[in-house]
C-alpha positions, -999 to 999 in steps of 0.1 A, spaced: -116 321 627 -90 297 608 -75 265 620 -43 261 632 -21 240 608 -15 209 633 -54 207 644 -59 173 625 -47 152 598 -65 166 566 -76 150 539 -72 178 508 -86 169 475 -79 185 439 -94 173 408 -64 153 402 -48 142 430 -58 140 469 -33 144 500 -43 121 523 -31 101 559 -8 75 551 -22 40 553 -9 7 563 -17 -5 529 7 24 511 37 2 526 47 -12 492 44 24 471 63 39 500 88 15 500 91 22 459 96 60 469 121 57 501 144 31 480 147 53 447 180 73 451 168 89 419 136 105 438 163 113 468 192 126 451 180 164 454 165 158 488 179 161 523 194 132 538 173 129 567 138 128 559 119 112 582 106 83 559 139 69 556 148 70 590 131 32 595 137 2 573 103 -9 576 78 12 559 48 -2 579 72 15 615 74 48 596 33 51 587 28 41 624 53 68 636 41 91 611 12 111 629 26 102 664 54 125 680 62 139 651 31 153 643 21 162 678 50 179 688 43 200 654 76 191 635 60 179 605 29 166 588 36 146 558 4 132 539 3 105 510 -4 119 474 -28 98 458 -36 106 415 -72 108 419 -90 72 414 -52 56 413 -56 37 449 -21 41 458 2 66 472 29 82 441 44 106 464 46 124 497 37 163 506 55 175 535 44 209 556 77 216 581 94 241 597 66 260 613 71 293 630 36 297 645 46 330 656 45 344 621 23 321 608 53 305 586 55 273 571 77 258 547 64 230 521 83 199 505 72 169 481 85 140 465 75 116 438 79 80 426 91 79 392 65 66 376 49 99 383 69 126 369 63 144 341 22 142 345 16 175 365 12 158 401 38 178 416 24 209 401 -14 198 413 0 188 447 16 220 451 -13 244 442 -35 217 466 -11 226 494 -7 262 488 -47 269 486 -54 247 520 -28 266 537 -42 302 526 -78 291 522 -83 270 555 -55 278 582 -40 305 598 -11 304 574 8 337 562 38 331 545 49 294 528 83 289 519 102 261 502 137 252 492 155 236 464 187 223 454 200 250 425 204 214 404 166 208 407 152 223 378 123 205 377 110 216 414 121 253 408 99 248 376 71 233 400 71 261 426 74 286 399 41 275 380 24 279 419 36 316 421 63 307 446 91 336 442 129 326 446 137 351 469 175 339 473 200 316 452 226 297 463 225 296 497 245 275 518 222 251 542 231 216 563 207 188 544 227 160 560 257 155 531 295 159 539 296 194 528 272 224 525 246 219 499 239 248 477 200 261 474 179 280 462 150 296 487 114 305 474 87 320 491 48 323 479 
């Protein structure tokens, strides 16, 4: 029997990246990530890690009610051997009745263009389909975020809807594409 996604906080290891629990020592890298407007320009305004001004508090809260209530599982992304996180990988929007989950990710600017995002999404998909009872994986991207769309395409996601209005916390609806893997 396969496990449920929120049974534990996994450590998912690939050849080039490791998805792992975010720890207190990751606070400086997390601060770099969450304070970058370039990183968050294509992301919802309400992401969990941006709700706290103190990154140590964010880290303390990551595996509390957010995780125990099965709202979101956020893992740090570490380039193998680097020791510091370069981004976050998130599993959210669980629909246990249909074994569906959505995935999201964000990365420090210094890691862009190195294949880290593609490797991360591949690990996420492999973990979900290989070790959990997940049967459907979805993602959303702003239509302008061509880099993220390319990451999803490289990982066999199919764009199933184009230009859908969604509430991402901005003054007006966000125009997003919907993806399925």
